C-alpha positions as CSV (number, residue, x, y, z in Angstrom):
1,R,-37.5,-20.1,-122.6
2,Y,-36.7,-20.7,-119.0
3,N,-37.7,-22.7,-116.0
4,K,-37.5,-21.3,-112.4
5,I,-38.1,-23.2,-109.2
6,G,-38.3,-21.5,-105.8
7,W,-39.0,-22.6,-102.2
8,D,-40.1,-20.6,-99.2
9,G,-40.8,-21.8,-95.7
10,F,-40.6,-20.9,-92.0
11,F,-41.0,-22.4,-88.6
12,S,-41.8,-20.7,-85.3
13,K,-42.3,-22.0,-81.7
14,G,-43.2,-20.1,-78.5
15,N,-43.8,-21.0,-74.8
16,G,-45.2,-19.0,-71.9
17,R,-46.0,-19.4,-68.2
18,E,-48.1,-17.3,-65.9
19,I,-49.0,-17.8,-62.2
20,N,-52.1,-16.2,-60.6
21,G,-53.9,-16.2,-57.3
22,V,-57.7,-16.5,-57.6
23,T,-60.3,-16.1,-54.9
24,I,-63.3,-18.3,-55.3
25,S,-66.8,-17.9,-53.9
26,D,-66.2,-19.5,-50.4
27,G,-63.2,-17.3,-49.8
28,T,-60.6,-20.0,-50.4
29,N,-57.6,-19.0,-52.3
30,R,-56.9,-21.0,-55.4
31,N,-53.5,-21.0,-57.0
32,E,-53.4,-21.5,-60.8
33,T,-50.5,-22.1,-63.1
34,S,-51.1,-21.6,-66.8
35,K,-48.8,-22.8,-69.5
36,E,-49.1,-22.0,-73.2
37,S,-47.3,-23.2,-76.2
38,N,-47.7,-22.6,-79.9
39,G,-46.0,-23.5,-83.1
40,M,-46.3,-22.8,-86.8
41,A,-44.8,-24.2,-89.9
42,K,-45.4,-23.3,-93.6
43,S,-43.7,-24.4,-96.8
44,S,-44.3,-23.6,-100.4
45,L,-42.8,-24.7,-103.7
46,K,-43.2,-22.5,-106.8
47,W,-42.5,-23.5,-110.4
48,I,-42.5,-21.0,-113.3
49,R,-42.1,-22.0,-117.0
50,S,-42.0,-19.2,-119.6
51,T,-41.5,-19.3,-123.4
52,P,-40.5,-16.6,-126.0
53,D,-44.0,-16.5,-127.4
54,G,-45.4,-15.1,-124.2
55,S,-46.8,-18.3,-122.7
56,K,-46.3,-18.8,-119.0
57,L,-47.1,-21.7,-116.6
58,V,-47.0,-21.0,-112.9
59,A,-47.7,-23.8,-110.3
60,M,-47.5,-23.5,-106.5
61,F,-47.7,-26.2,-103.9
62,T,-48.3,-25.2,-100.3
63,G,-48.6,-26.8,-96.9
64,Y,-49.0,-25.4,-93.4
65,D,-49.5,-26.6,-89.8
66,I,-50.5,-24.4,-86.8
67,V,-50.6,-25.9,-83.3
68,S,-51.6,-24.3,-80.0
69,S,-52.1,-25.7,-76.5
70,S,-52.7,-24.4,-73.0
71,L,-52.6,-26.3,-69.7
72,T,-54.1,-24.8,-66.5
73,Q,-53.3,-26.4,-63.1
74,G,-55.2,-25.4,-60.0
75,M,-56.5,-26.4,-56.6
76,T,-59.9,-25.6,-55.1
77,T,-62.2,-26.8,-52.3
78,G,-62.6,-30.5,-52.3
79,V,-60.1,-31.0,-55.2
80,S,-56.4,-31.6,-54.6
81,S,-55.5,-31.3,-58.2
82,L,-57.3,-30.0,-61.3
83,Y,-55.9,-29.8,-64.8
84,D,-57.6,-28.3,-67.9
85,D,-55.9,-29.1,-71.2
86,S,-57.0,-27.3,-74.4
87,R,-55.4,-28.1,-77.8
88,F,-56.0,-26.5,-81.2
89,R,-54.7,-27.4,-84.6
90,D,-55.1,-26.0,-88.1
91,S,-53.5,-27.7,-91.1
92,G,-53.8,-27.7,-94.8
93,F,-52.2,-28.5,-98.1
94,G,-52.9,-27.8,-101.8
95,T,-51.9,-26.4,-105.1
96,R,-52.8,-23.4,-107.2
97,G,-51.6,-21.9,-110.4
98,F,-52.3,-20.6,-113.9
99,Y,-51.4,-20.8,-117.6
100,Q,-51.5,-17.8,-119.9
101,K,-50.9,-17.4,-123.6
102,L,-50.7,-14.4,-125.8
103,L,-52.9,-14.6,-129.0
104,G,-52.6,-11.4,-131.0
105,D,-54.2,-8.6,-129.0
106,Q,-55.6,-11.0,-126.4
107,M,-54.1,-12.7,-123.3
108,I,-55.9,-15.9,-122.4
109,K,-55.5,-17.0,-118.8
110,S,-56.8,-20.0,-117.0
111,G,-56.0,-21.5,-113.6
112,W,-56.9,-23.7,-110.7
113,E,-56.8,-23.9,-106.9
114,V,-57.2,-27.1,-104.8
115,M,-57.0,-26.9,-101.0
116,N,-57.7,-29.4,-98.2
117,K,-58.0,-27.8,-94.7
118,E,-58.5,-29.5,-91.3
119,H,-59.4,-27.8,-88.0
120,K,-59.3,-29.6,-84.7
121,E,-60.1,-28.5,-81.1
122,R,-59.8,-30.8,-78.1
123,Q,-60.5,-30.1,-74.4
124,Y,-59.6,-32.5,-71.5
125,R,-59.9,-32.3,-67.7
126,T,-58.2,-34.3,-65.0
127,V,-59.6,-34.1,-61.5
128,N,-57.7,-35.8,-58.6
129,G,-55.8,-37.9,-61.1
130,S,-58.9,-39.1,-63.0
131,Y,-58.9,-38.3,-66.7
132,T,-62.1,-37.0,-68.2
133,A,-62.7,-36.0,-71.8
134,T,-65.2,-33.2,-72.6
135,P,-66.9,-34.1,-75.9
136,S,-68.9,-30.8,-75.9
137,G,-65.6,-28.9,-76.3
138,N,-64.3,-31.1,-79.2
139,T,-64.6,-30.0,-82.8
140,T,-63.2,-31.4,-86.0
141,F,-64.1,-30.4,-89.5
142,N,-62.5,-30.7,-92.9
143,E,-62.9,-28.4,-95.9
144,E,-62.2,-29.4,-99.5
145,Y,-62.0,-26.5,-101.9
146,K,-61.7,-26.7,-105.7
147,A,-61.8,-23.9,-108.2
148,L,-61.2,-23.3,-111.9
149,F,-61.2,-20.0,-113.7
150,I,-60.7,-18.6,-117.2
151,Q,-60.1,-15.0,-118.2
152,D,-59.6,-13.1,-121.4
153,E,-57.7,-9.8,-121.5
154,V,-58.5,-7.9,-124.7
155,N,-56.8,-4.7,-125.8
156,I,-59.2,-2.3,-127.5
157,G,-57.2,0.5,-129.1
158,E,-54.2,1.8,-127.1
159,K,-56.0,2.8,-123.9
160,V,-58.8,0.4,-123.2
161,V,-58.5,-3.2,-121.8
162,V,-61.5,-5.4,-121.3
163,T,-61.2,-8.5,-119.0
164,P,-64.2,-10.9,-119.1
165,G,-63.9,-14.1,-117.1
166,V,-65.7,-16.7,-115.0
167,R,-64.7,-18.7,-111.9
168,F,-66.2,-22.0,-110.9
169,E,-65.9,-23.1,-107.2
170,H,-66.8,-26.3,-105.3
171,V,-66.7,-26.6,-101.5
172,T,-67.3,-29.6,-99.3
173,L,-67.4,-29.6,-95.5
174,H,-67.1,-32.7,-93.3
175,G,-67.4,-32.5,-89.5
176,E,-68.2,-34.2,-86.3
177,Q,-70.9,-31.7,-85.5
178,L,-72.4,-31.7,-89.0
179,T,-75.3,-33.9,-90.1
180,G,-73.8,-35.3,-93.4
181,D,-71.6,-33.3,-95.8
182,V,-72.3,-29.7,-96.6
183,V,-71.7,-29.2,-100.4
184,D,-71.8,-25.9,-102.3
185,S,-71.0,-25.2,-106.0
186,Y,-71.3,-21.9,-107.8
187,A,-70.0,-19.9,-110.7
188,T,-68.9,-16.2,-110.5
189,P,-68.7,-14.2,-113.7
190,S,-66.5,-11.1,-113.9
191,F,-66.1,-8.2,-116.3
192,H,-63.7,-5.3,-116.0
193,V,-62.8,-2.3,-118.1
194,L,-59.4,-0.8,-117.5
């Protein structure tokens, strides 16, 4: 019998800058400065518990966060300063795992997965010092995902393994641009012969 706990994670961040000269329709030269930045972080914790009789429990907890933004500064006819700011973010957290137990010539395995994900996009514009939000470019939605499964692994003789199983899934979507919640539930059977 043993217990094992492991952790894994990483973080990254990047920045960039680019300057371009752009000619617009009236022949006026417009100078643009574009700045971009992005970052990503992910962390996961895994726990494994095993016993001499072949039973095993594995549980994992995961979280992540992805952020990206870009800022474009320019000048054009009749406008002394123009800023376009775009921001994007994906984040989520959840857990998944399984439990398996050996019963004679069969291996019974059941598990779960629960995830909550959020996606955001925001766009802003500032003209001559006046801040303006652009709702048409704004998006936010949230996804709640839940799943359960059970699978049986049966040895038939020395060379044949049969694995019948079924997976139940439930998904709920919420969002600014959705009319009410979008809900979907379904079951997926499986059958394999190895």
